[in-house]
Every structure is written in structure tokens, then in C-alpha cells.
N, C-alpha and C positions, 0 to 999 in steps of 0.2 A: 472377595468379591470382584476387586478389579482384575485380578489375573484372570478369572473367568471371564468376564467379560472381553479383556484383550485377548483371549484365545478363540472366543467365539468368533471375533473381530475378524482375526487374522484367517480363520476357515472360510467366513463369507467372501473374504477378500481373494481369495484363489479359486472361487467358483466362477466359471464362464457365465456370463449374464446376456441378457437383452440390453440393458444398460450398457455393459463395455460397448456395444456394437452402436449402439445409439448416440455414445456421448460426444462423438466425433461432430455431430450436427449441434448437440447441444451448447458447444461453445458459442454457436451464433448469439447465445442469449447476453454475450457481451454489449451487444448494440443495443441493448434494453437502455442504457444511460442516455446515449445521445437520440435514441427514437422518442423516448419517452420527453425528452427536451422539446424536441421539435414539436411532438405533437401538442404538448401542454402548453407550449407558447402559442401556437397557432387556434388553439381552443379559446386562449385568453382574448387574443385578438378578435375572433371571430364572434363571441358572445358579449366580449366586453367584461366579462366577470375576471376580477385579479385575483381571484381564489386559485384559478389553473394556474397561476406563476409559482404557486406551493406545491405544484403535482409531483415533480420528481422528488422534492423533498420527505413528501409522505411515503413516496415510492420506497425511497433508499432507506430509510429511518423505521418503517414501519411495517409497510407490504413484504419486502424482501425477508426481514426477519421472521415473520409470520409462514413464508411461505418455507423458510428453513426449518422451522419447527415442525410443519406439516409433513415435509417429504424426506427429513431427517439426511441421516450422514451417508457417506460414499465412501464404501471400505474397499473399494475395488482399486486394486493395483497391477498394472499391466506384467506380463509374464517377461521371461527375458527374449522370447521370440518376438511378443506383441512390441517390446520397447525398440528392437531393431527395425521391426516393421515401420512404427511410428516416426522413427528418427529418419528412416530411408524415405518416406513418403510425406514429407512435411511441408510440400509446396501448399498444400490447402490451409494448414494452418497458419503459414505464414500470411496467406491471402486474407484471411481472417483478420490478422493484425493490422495490415495494410488499410483494408476496406473500415476497420474501426476507427483509425486515425484519420481517415476521411470525414468519417463521420462526426467525430469529437468537433472538427471544425464547421460542420453543417450544424451541429447543434447549438454551440457558441454563437454562430452569426445570425442564426432565427432569433433565438431569445434574447441577443443585443438589439436586434433591429425592432422586436415587438416591444421591449423595454423603453426604447428610446423613440420610439415614433408614436407611440400612444399616451396616452395618460393614465397614470395608476396612483393609488395611494400609496403613502411611504411604506406602509407594512406589508403590502402587494411586492413591492420590488425589494423588500427584505427576501421574500419568498424566493423570488427569481435569484438574488444573490447567492442563497444556500444552495437553491437548485443546480445554479451553474457550478457553484464549488463542489458539490457531488459529483458532476460530471468530470470536474478537472480530478476529481481523487480518482476515478477508473481511469481516465486518460493519462495519468501518472502512472497508474498499472501498466497499462499497455506499454508506454514508452519503456518502462522497466525492463518488461519482458524483451524487447525488438533491443534495449540497450545492451544487455549482456551477450548478446551475438555480435562479439567485436572483431570476429574474422568475415562477417557478412556484411557487406560496405551497404547492401541496399537496405537492412534492417538497420545499421546504425544512422543512417540517412533518414528513414522513418521514424527512428527514436527521437532524433532532434526536432522533427517537424511536429511530433507528438506533445514533446515537454515545451516547445514552443508555444503549444497552444494556452499554456497557463503561465507563460513568461517563467517558467523553472529551470533557466539554463545550465545551471550547475548540477543538475540531479545526476545524471548518468555517471559523469566522472567523478564527483563525489561518491555517490554510492558503489560503483565498483572497485575504486581506488582505496577509498578511507572506510565506508561502513563495513564491507565485507573483511576488511583487516583487522578492524580495531571493535568489531561486533561483541557486545557482553563482557564489554570492559568498562572502567570508568573513563578511560580515554576516549570513548566514542560519544560523540555530542548526540547520536541518532540511537542511543540504547538508553531507556529508561530507566530510573532508579526506584528501588521501593521506598515508600514515604513521600515519592515527589508526585505532586499533583499534575494533570497535564498542563496547566497552565504555567507552572513553572518550569516544567520540561518543554514546553513551546519556546519560551524564550532563550534557555541554553539551547537547544536544538536547532532552531530557525536561523540564529547567528551563527552557530556552531559550524554546520554545515555548508552553509553558504561562504565561510571564510575558509573551512577546508576544501572545498570545490575548486575555488579560484587559485587558491595556494599550489595545489597538486597540478592545476594547469600551468600556471607560471613555472613551478619547478620542472616539469617535463620541456617546455619550450627553452627554458636556460638551459638543460643538458644538449639539446638540439642546436643551440647558439641561435636561437630564434627570437625575435622579439616579441613582447608580451601582444602588442598590438599589430598582429598580422593576421594572413590568412590562413595560418595553420592552428590558430587559435581555436580550439572546438567549440568553447563555450562561445564565443562572439558568433559563431554560426548559428547556434539555437538563438542567440540573444537578438540578432539580425532578423530572423524570421519574424518574432514576435514584434520588434519595433516596427517593421513595414507592414505586416496585417492590423496591428492595431492602429497604424497611422492611417491605412485604408479605409479602415472601419471607420475610424474617427470623421475623416473627410466625407464619406458617403453618409454616414447618419449625424453628425454633428458632433458639437465639442462635448457634450453631455455622456458620449460614447467613453470617450477615454476614461474619467472616474469610474464607470460601470465597469469597464474591462480590470481596471487595476484592484478594485474591490474585491470582485469575484477570483480573481488569480490571487490575490492575497488569501482568501478563504479558502480555495484549492490547495495552498501551500498548507494551510492550517489543518486540512483533513489528511495531508500526507502525514503530518506530525500526528496524528490522532493514530494512524496506522501504525508509526513507527514506535509511539509510546504502547501500544498494544503487544507488539511482536516479541520485544525480549524483556518485559517488564521483570526488575529485580533479578535476573538470572547472570550468573557471573563465572566466566572462566578462571580456573585457578591459574596462578603462576607456577612454574614449575622452578628447580633449582637453579636453573642458568638466569632465571629472570624473565624469560620470554613465557607469555601465556600459553596454556594448552591448546591445541587445535579444538576449532569449533565442531561440537558434536550436536547431535539431535536433542539433547537435553538443553541446549542452549537458545532454543527458539519457543515460543508459545504455538501451539498447532491448532486447528481446528478442521473437521472436516466435512461439515453442512453443503449439500450438494449445491443449492443454489449460489450461495455466495463464493464457494471455489469456482464455480463456472463464471460468476462475473468477473473475480477477481484473476482469472488465469491459473488458478491453483495457487496463487499467493499463499494462501492460509496453510497449506502443506510447506511451511517456512522452515523445517528441519532441513528436507531434502535439497531445498531451494540453496541453502547456506553450506550444504554437504558438496553441491555440483551447482554451481552459479550458472552455466551455460547449458546446463539441460533444459531442454525445451519444454514448454507448460505442460504439455499433453503427456508427458512421459512421467511428470512429477510424482513421488509416490507419498503414501502415507505412514508415518510414522506412529502405530499404536502405544508404543512405549515412551514417546516424548510427552511433554507435560501437554496439557490440553486446555483450551479456552473451553467455557462453559457456553458461548454462542459464538455466530459467525462476526466477520468485523464490522457491519453497520451496527448491530446491536451493541458491541462491545465499545463503538465509538461515542453512541446516545450515553452509555454506561460512565465512561472516562471522563465526558462533561459534568458529571456529578461527583465530583472527589470523594466525599465520604460514603457513597455507593460502591465505587469503584473498590475503595480501599476495603469495604466489608466483604466484598466478594472475591477480591483478588489476593490480599496479604496471605491470608490462611492456605491460600494454594502455593505462593512462593515459599512460606514457611514448611509446608508439607513437602514442595520440592527439595528444600535444602535438610529435610530430615533435623528440623529443630536449631541445627547449627546456623546463627547468624552471620558467622564468620564466613561462610560460603555465599552471601548475597551480596547482589551490586545494589548498595543502601545510600540514600541520600544522606549526606554527611550531617545535615542540619537536624534530621530525625534519627540519626543511630543510636544516640543513648537512649531514647525512647522507644525504638524498636526493640532493642535488646533487652530493656527491662520488661517488655510486654511478649517477645515470644522467644527469647533464647532460651532453649531448651535439647541441649546436644544428647540426652538421655534417650531421645526419640530414636537416634541413629542406632543406639546399641539395641534398644527394642527390636 
């Protein structure tokens, strides 16, 4: 049955369609995050109803998954000729990212103003924190796309400005030089292990990626015979933008602003952690005879192809193609039907990951199926290894 579905999907993917022509303009949906945050913040201020501060939280975790369910998947892959055309005429797609970066800051500033200049119940402020955190998650996705274009200085600068919105200075360096090198291995703090809860992963990932990002930049500067504290330090560029911007907002709106900005940024980092948790859960690259890991393949990333969330995340959910071609622009990323598939888009999977028993019930069996029952092929939490082997190890599945 799965082979028939894959074949039908491939046939659908090669058909020219209205969707293929209109998709260019649907990428503007990435503005939904800052626009929704700005509008709901203003509605809260005008009406005095703090429930509006929960607005984007509801959109992110409820409305978007429902839209995904209704509109379904996007099987379309551009032809080779279309790929060339999309790559050649990419100024539109870059401008979308530049404008979205500015909109991220507009959304953050507006919500910060409304939260700090009006009186709200504590539970409404929690809604604002989660909503801004979701905004930061989308912002880091934008920064991720920009940061991979290392040969385009304008996109690199925009990536720093976008990462600075959530104070995540080390992200681009760590992601490009660390995660992409070690993905789907036990050495990667940004690749989650089967049996590891989101919260256990968060402790390992947040500290591990920060340490790796700053270490990678320190090593680069050392090779160049440059001091760590210098204008050459890429991470200090981003951190400086954050410090200046957060300081200006604190001076403008009062000291209560700073803790709000810090807490919302931290929750934004956790939102990225949720995405990392989802993308490679349990998947493992095998070591070759020479001790090095095999090349990252489509099977080493969980994929999802729902239309709405793929537009919002700039095709980040087509994760296999992204790891195969890190510098490939988002509008060209391709679907791999043969890659392991998530049952839903990132927002729904994030909500599921926050309830570890439900996550394991849904995802562990998929990891076992991916490994054909051989748990030696799985990236596993050492503390859960014995339990996982007893429960799932059945290499006869591969033979069957």
C-alpha cells in the first residue's frame, strides 16, 4: 500500500499545476507570524481584553495544524528547468526574507510595548510570552535560510539581524558548521535520541549547541591569529545587535521590559529546541570501516509535506533535501517521498512533543519501522537502551 501511495504521489508531483505557478506568492504567508502578533497585541490594547495576547499561540498550535489537515500536502517538485529559473530570478524570494526580518522586529516591539505599557493579568502575560516565543521560532527559521547563503554578504547580515531578535547569537555558526557535520549521530547535541524526552533533550541541546557555536568561532579566529574579542567575531556582531536593541527598548518602555525580552527569547530558543527534537528523532548514520560516519542521506531526516507549515517554515520540513543541499534556496527544496515521514507539520508535532508519553506512542513505532526492527541502527538514549531493546529489538523484520 505504501508503495502505491508513493507512486501516486510521485505522479502528482510532476504534473504542472496552478499551485506551482501561484506558490511564489503564497510564500508571503511567512508574514503571518509577525502580522498576527502585531494585530493581536493592538486588539488587546484597544479592547483591554488580555485574551488577545494568547492570539498567536492559538494560531500557531491550533489554527495552523487545522489548516494543514484541511488543505493537505504539497507533492509538487520543480522540474530541472524550473529550478534553474527559480535560482536565476531569486531576488523576489530574498526580498521576502528581508521584509520578514523587519516584520519580526516590528512584531516584537509592538507586543513588548503593549505588555509593558498596559496592566495585564499574569496569565495573559504568559500568553504573550508563548506568542512571542512562537514568533521567534519563525524568525529563527528565516535566519536559518538566510544564514546558509554564506557567499551572499547581504543575506548573512540579514541572518544576524534576524537571529538577534531572539538573542540567539551562536545559531548560524553552530548550525552550519556543527549540526550539518554531525547530524544524526550521538556526537550531535542537536539530534534527539529515541527514548529521550523533549525536556531531557532540551538540557543537552541548549547547552551543547551554545558551547559548540562559541567554540567553533573561537577556533576560527585562532586559525586567523585574531583575538576572540575582536570585530572579526561573527557571534559578537549578532550579540551586539541584541544588546543595543534590548537596551533601547528597556530605556523606552521601562525596566520591566528587560525580563520580558529575556524570557520571551529563552522560550524562542526552546521552540527551536522543539524543532530540532522533531527533525532527526532516533535516526542514526552508521559508521563505516574507516571509523567515519556515512554521508547524510534522505533517510536521516524526518520529513513532512503539508502545505501551510511548509510555506511558513520556508520548506524546512523538506528536511532531507536541506541536509543534502544546505545552500539550496527554500523555493527549490524538493520533497523526498521515500524519506521517513512525520504524521503532521511542525506546530502539531511540537505540541505532541510537550507530552512525552504521547510523543513516544506516536513516534517510537515509526523509528522501529525505519530501522526494520534492528535497534542497533537507532540513535538511542543510553539510559533507555536496555528497555528499548527488550521492547522493540526484532531484526527478523528486516529479513521479512
